[in-house]
C-alpha angles and dihedrals in degrees: 000000000000117000123227113258119231118242114272093245091060093047093049093042099236118164110252114216137170096238097037094231097096095233118163129169087226093070103091094183092066093046092049091049090050092046096241141105108218094186091056092048092050090050091053093047092049089048092054092046091049089062090056104035128001113171111189087351088279098136093045094049090042090053091052093048097043091043091052091051089048092053090048091051092048091049091050091051091049091052088052091055099260131116115279093243115196099006094128092047090050093049091049089050090054092048095046091044090052093048091046092049094048092045092049092047091050092046093049094045101250092128125062 
């Protein structure tokens, strides 16, 4: 009985992406070359959204996590001798995410 062959991209080990370009926010080399910190920007955006709407505290917690990863990436770049791109945005994302989370918890009655 013949077995089904796997697609060639799986056999070769290519990265399968939706846009075909292989972009991922987890590749710091591409962000550094482009002069941006995608993790920090995402943290800030989630922080702003958490002030407006925060179902199940997802945006607030997401802002804190993404902002933390953005600060870590900026600190790593600084240790390597580059500019700490996006550190302020990441810190603001953490702050806004914390405020949004606390506000949502107080509004929903989780805090006494």
